[in-house]
MDTraj code that builds the backbone (N, CA, C; nanometers):
import mdtraj as md
import numpy as np

residues = "MET ALA SER THR MET GLY PHE MET VAL LEU ILE VAL TYR THR LYS ARG GLY CYS TRP TRP CYS ASP ASP LEU LEU SER PHE LEU ARG ALA LYS SER ILE PRO PHE GLU GLU ARG GLU VAL LEU SER ASN PRO THR TYR PHE LYS GLU MET VAL GLU LEU SER GLY GLN THR LYS ALA PRO THR VAL LEU ILE ASP ASP LYS VAL TYR ALA ASP THR ASP LYS GLU GLU ILE GLU SER ILE LEU LYS ALA TYR LEU".split()
xyz = np.array([
    [0.7621, -9.3326, -7.0895],
    [0.7412, -9.1903, -7.0700],
    [0.6061, -9.1679, -7.0039],
    [0.6011, -9.1014, -6.8921],
    [0.4785, -9.0758, -6.8181],
    [0.3949, -8.9698, -6.8878],
    [0.2639, -8.9766, -6.8672],
    [0.1778, -8.8720, -6.9201],
    [0.2000, -8.7449, -6.8397],
    [0.1448, -8.6361, -6.8855],
    [0.1585, -8.5091, -6.8133],
    [0.0807, -8.5113, -6.6833],
    [-0.0011, -8.6117, -6.6615],
    [-0.0792, -8.6222, -6.5393],
    [-0.0039, -8.6963, -6.4286],
    [0.1119, -8.7524, -6.4573],
    [0.1880, -8.8218, -6.3544],
    [0.1670, -8.9717, -6.3523],
    [0.0792, -9.0219, -6.4362],
    [0.0608, -9.1661, -6.4491],
    [0.0702, -9.2011, -6.5965],
    [0.0962, -9.3274, -6.6251],
    [0.1111, -9.3702, -6.7641],
    [-0.0171, -9.4302, -6.8209],
    [-0.0931, -9.5016, -6.7376],
    [-0.2111, -9.5744, -6.7838],
    [-0.3292, -9.5446, -6.6913],
    [-0.4428, -9.5126, -6.7511],
    [-0.5683, -9.5038, -6.6771],
    [-0.6744, -9.5670, -6.7666],
    [-0.7185, -9.6856, -6.7272],
    [-0.8203, -9.7592, -6.8018],
    [-0.9420, -9.7737, -6.7125],
    [-1.0588, -9.7418, -6.7688],
    [-1.1845, -9.7523, -6.6951],
    [-1.2692, -9.8606, -6.7618],
    [-1.2953, -9.9678, -6.6882],
    [-1.3835, -10.0747, -6.7348],
    [-1.5248, -10.0373, -6.6933],
    [-1.6148, -10.0276, -6.7912],
    [-1.7504, -9.9803, -6.7658],
    [-1.8536, -10.0794, -6.8179],
    [-1.9795, -10.0564, -6.7763],
    [-2.0941, -10.1289, -6.8288],
    [-2.1987, -10.0266, -6.8716],
    [-2.2582, -10.0491, -6.9893],
    [-2.3674, -9.9625, -7.0349],
    [-2.4772, -9.9581, -6.9298],
    [-2.5307, -9.8382, -6.9071],
    [-2.6405, -9.8241, -6.8132],
    [-2.5986, -9.8162, -6.6673],
    [-2.4712, -9.8195, -6.6413],
    [-2.4194, -9.8128, -6.5037],
    [-2.4046, -9.6664, -6.4621],
    [-2.4860, -9.6240, -6.3672],
    [-2.4838, -9.4847, -6.3220],
    [-2.3472, -9.4467, -6.2654],
    [-2.2854, -9.5352, -6.1879],
    [-2.1543, -9.5060, -6.1284],
    [-2.0474, -9.4908, -6.2365],
    [-2.0588, -9.5712, -6.3410],
    [-1.9650, -9.5610, -6.4540],
    [-1.9810, -9.4257, -6.5233],
    [-2.1064, -9.3883, -6.5521],
    [-2.1329, -9.2605, -6.6191],
    [-2.0831, -9.1434, -6.5355],
    [-2.1031, -9.1502, -6.4057],
    [-2.0582, -9.0441, -6.3149],
    [-1.9060, -9.0304, -6.3187],
    [-1.8364, -9.1422, -6.3144],
    [-1.6902, -9.1405, -6.3185],
    [-1.6401, -9.0876, -6.4530],
    [-1.6985, -9.1334, -6.5634],
    [-1.6571, -9.0865, -6.6956],
    [-1.6805, -8.9363, -6.7104],
    [-1.7921, -8.8867, -6.6617],
    [-1.8204, -8.7423, -6.6676],
    [-1.7165, -8.6635, -6.5899],
    [-1.6790, -8.7128, -6.4737],
    [-1.5761, -8.6472, -6.3931],
    [-1.4427, -8.6415, -6.4678],
    [-1.3997, -8.7547, -6.5228],
    [-1.2715, -8.7595, -6.5929],
    [-1.2714, -8.6651, -6.7132],
    [-1.3812, -8.6631, -6.7873],
    [-1.3908, -8.5736, -6.9034],
    [-1.3909, -8.4271, -6.8600],
    [-1.4647, -8.3950, -6.7551],
    [-1.4726, -8.2567, -6.7074],
    [-1.3370, -8.2046, -6.6620],
    [-1.2551, -8.2936, -6.6079],
    [-1.1212, -8.2557, -6.5600],
    [-1.0141, -8.2732, -6.6677],
    [-1.0555, -8.3135, -6.7873],
    [-0.9627, -8.3367, -6.8995],
    [-0.8518, -8.4354, -6.8631],
    [-0.8901, -8.5382, -6.7894],
    [-0.7958, -8.6422, -6.7499],
    [-0.7976, -8.7505, -6.8580],
    [-0.6824, -8.7799, -6.9174],
    [-0.6800, -8.8799, -7.0253],
    [-0.7039, -9.0215, -6.9708],
    [-0.7894, -9.0952, -7.0407],
    [-0.8208, -9.2317, -7.0003],
    [-0.8669, -9.3094, -7.1217],
    [-0.8674, -9.4411, -7.1057],
    [-0.9237, -9.5302, -7.2070],
    [-1.0431, -9.6003, -7.1456],
    [-1.1579, -9.5924, -7.2118],
    [-1.2759, -9.6636, -7.1644],
    [-1.2829, -9.7999, -7.2320],
    [-1.3135, -9.9025, -7.1533],
    [-1.3334, -10.0379, -7.2058],
    [-1.4689, -10.0874, -7.1560],
    [-1.5666, -10.0864, -7.2458],
    [-1.7025, -10.1265, -7.2125],
    [-1.7097, -10.2788, -7.2184],
    [-1.7406, -10.3409, -7.1055],
    [-1.7244, -10.4859, -7.0918],
    [-1.8455, -10.5688, -7.1345],
    [-1.9639, -10.5112, -7.1387],
    [-2.0816, -10.5907, -7.1772],
    [-2.0819, -10.6230, -7.3256],
    [-2.0297, -10.5327, -7.4076],
    [-2.0288, -10.5553, -7.5522],
    [-1.8975, -10.6163, -7.6018],
    [-1.8010, -10.6334, -7.5097],
    [-1.6713, -10.6853, -7.5510],
    [-1.6252, -10.7938, -7.4525],
    [-1.6449, -10.9218, -7.4878],
    [-1.6072, -11.0315, -7.3978],
    [-1.4587, -11.0316, -7.3600],
    [-1.3736, -10.9835, -7.4485],
    [-1.2305, -10.9773, -7.4186],
    [-1.2051, -10.8792, -7.3045],
    [-1.2697, -10.7625, -7.3097],
    [-1.2542, -10.6641, -7.2018],
    [-1.3132, -10.7172, -7.0715],
    [-1.4272, -10.7880, -7.0799],
    [-1.4878, -10.8443, -6.9599],
    [-1.3926, -10.9436, -6.8937],
    [-1.3362, -11.0332, -6.9721],
    [-1.2417, -11.1325, -6.9202],
    [-1.1193, -11.0638, -6.8591],
    [-1.0699, -10.9620, -6.9273],
    [-0.9543, -10.8865, -6.8785],
    [-0.9850, -10.8226, -6.7428],
    [-1.1046, -10.7601, -6.7302],
    [-1.1435, -10.6970, -6.6045],
    [-1.1511, -10.7994, -6.4915],
    [-1.2100, -10.9145, -6.5186],
    [-1.2228, -11.0188, -6.4170],
    [-1.0851, -11.0716, -6.3756],
    [-0.9971, -11.0918, -6.4729],
    [-0.8619, -11.1403, -6.4412],
    [-0.7839, -11.0391, -6.3585],
    [-0.8002, -10.9110, -6.3892],
    [-0.7294, -10.8059, -6.3136],
    [-0.7839, -10.7884, -6.1727],
    [-0.9173, -10.7934, -6.1600],
    [-0.9803, -10.7533, -6.0340],
    [-1.0383, -10.8675, -5.9520],
    [-1.0579, -10.9835, -6.0135],
    [-1.1163, -11.0955, -5.9411],
    [-1.2653, -11.0806, -5.9164],
    [-1.3314, -10.9912, -5.9908],
    [-1.4748, -10.9700, -5.9715],
    [-1.5354, -10.9177, -6.1021],
    [-1.6686, -10.8994, -6.1036],
    [-1.7383, -10.8640, -6.2274],
    [-1.8060, -10.7276, -6.2238],
    [-1.7831, -10.6493, -6.1216],
    [-1.8543, -10.5223, -6.1066],
    [-1.7783, -10.4064, -6.1702],
    [-1.8560, -10.3065, -6.2118],
    [-1.7988, -10.1870, -6.2728],
    [-1.8559, -10.0635, -6.2025],
    [-1.7840, -9.9536, -6.2053],
    [-1.6571, -9.9386, -6.2749],
    [-1.5411, -10.0031, -6.1999],
    [-1.4504, -10.0542, -6.2779],
    [-1.3219, -10.1009, -6.2288],
    [-1.2172, -10.0180, -6.3007],
    [-1.1190, -9.9691, -6.2255],
    [-1.0216, -9.8763, -6.2815],
    [-0.8805, -9.9302, -6.2607],
    [-0.8014, -9.9195, -6.3654],
    [-0.6597, -9.9540, -6.3605],
    [-0.5807, -9.8248, -6.3760],
    [-0.5011, -9.7909, -6.2745],
    [-0.4109, -9.6756, -6.2808],
    [-0.2707, -9.7320, -6.2676],
    [-0.1965, -9.7254, -6.3787],
    [-0.0665, -9.7913, -6.3889],
    [-0.0833, -9.9381, -6.3510],
    [-0.0261, -9.9847, -6.2414],
    [-0.0370, -10.1265, -6.2054],
    [-0.1301, -10.1504, -6.0869],
    [-0.2105, -10.0501, -6.0501],
    [-0.3018, -10.0645, -5.9360],
    [-0.4456, -10.0747, -5.9855],
    [-0.5191, -10.1729, -5.9312],
    [-0.6569, -10.1972, -5.9709],
    [-0.7497, -10.1523, -5.8585],
    [-0.8535, -10.0775, -5.8970],
    [-0.9562, -10.0326, -5.8038],
    [-1.0877, -10.0926, -5.8521],
    [-1.1303, -10.2002, -5.7858],
    [-1.2468, -10.2766, -5.8284],
    [-1.3741, -10.2207, -5.7669],
    [-1.4824, -10.2213, -5.8474],
    [-1.6140, -10.1775, -5.8002],
    [-1.6018, -10.0437, -5.7283],
    [-1.5439, -9.9471, -5.7960],
    [-1.5117, -9.8178, -5.7375],
    [-1.6157, -9.7133, -5.7769],
    [-1.5890, -9.5879, -5.7456],
    [-1.6779, -9.4791, -5.7850],
    [-1.5978, -9.3506, -5.8035],
    [-1.6667, -9.2464, -5.8454],
    [-1.6026, -9.1180, -5.8740],
    [-1.5267, -9.0645, -5.7533],
    [-1.5862, -9.0709, -5.6367],
    [-1.5243, -9.0134, -5.5173],
    [-1.3912, -9.0812, -5.4849],
    [-1.3872, -9.2139, -5.4919],
    [-1.2628, -9.2847, -5.4624],
    [-1.1548, -9.2512, -5.5654],
    [-1.1909, -9.2523, -5.6932],
    [-1.0922, -9.2256, -5.7978],
    [-1.0469, -9.0790, -5.7922],
    [-1.1372, -8.9887, -5.7634],
    [-1.0995, -8.8472, -5.7489],
    [-0.9961, -8.8317, -5.6381],
    [-1.0177, -8.8974, -5.5271],
    [-0.9251, -8.8920, -5.4142],
    [-0.7886, -8.9507, -5.4526],
    [-0.7893, -9.0634, -5.5218],
    [-0.6651, -9.1288, -5.5625],
    [-0.5876, -9.0426, -5.6613],
    [-0.6595, -8.9819, -5.7552],
    [-0.5929, -8.9022, -5.8585],
    [-0.5307, -8.7735, -5.8056],
    [-0.5748, -8.7273, -5.6905],
    [-0.5151, -8.6070, -5.6312],
    [-0.3656, -8.6244, -5.6114],
    [-0.3206, -8.7455, -5.5872],
    [-0.1776, -8.7715, -5.5688],
    [-0.1000, -8.7553, -5.7004],
    [-0.1717, -8.7676, -5.8133],
    [-0.1069, -8.7603, -5.9435],
    [-0.1143, -8.6205, -6.0051],
    [-0.2127, -8.5420, -5.9639],
    [-0.2372, -8.4129, -6.0289],
    [-0.1662, -8.2979, -5.9606],
])
top = md.Topology()
chain = top.add_chain()
for i, resn in enumerate(residues, 1):
    res = top.add_residue(resn, chain, resSeq=i)
    for name in ("N", "CA", "C"):
        top.add_atom(name, md.element.get_by_symbol(name[0]), res)
traj = md.Trajectory(xyz[None], top)
């Protein structure tokens, strides 16, 4: 069953102290877009998962359904989400 936003999964892999991560999270919260945050510096399992999905170690990395957007930012994700909203 899809969410009311048109996608089923939105996971944001973040790192503490990452300005781009904070900017993206603020945008998602301001727009009331449902997401799951996975902070990778304090959780080795999430870090490994992010690397396996994206092939790199930079954040934010975003998973929307089965598509991975590695080392992304608010502007790119905002543009992508327009197709879902």
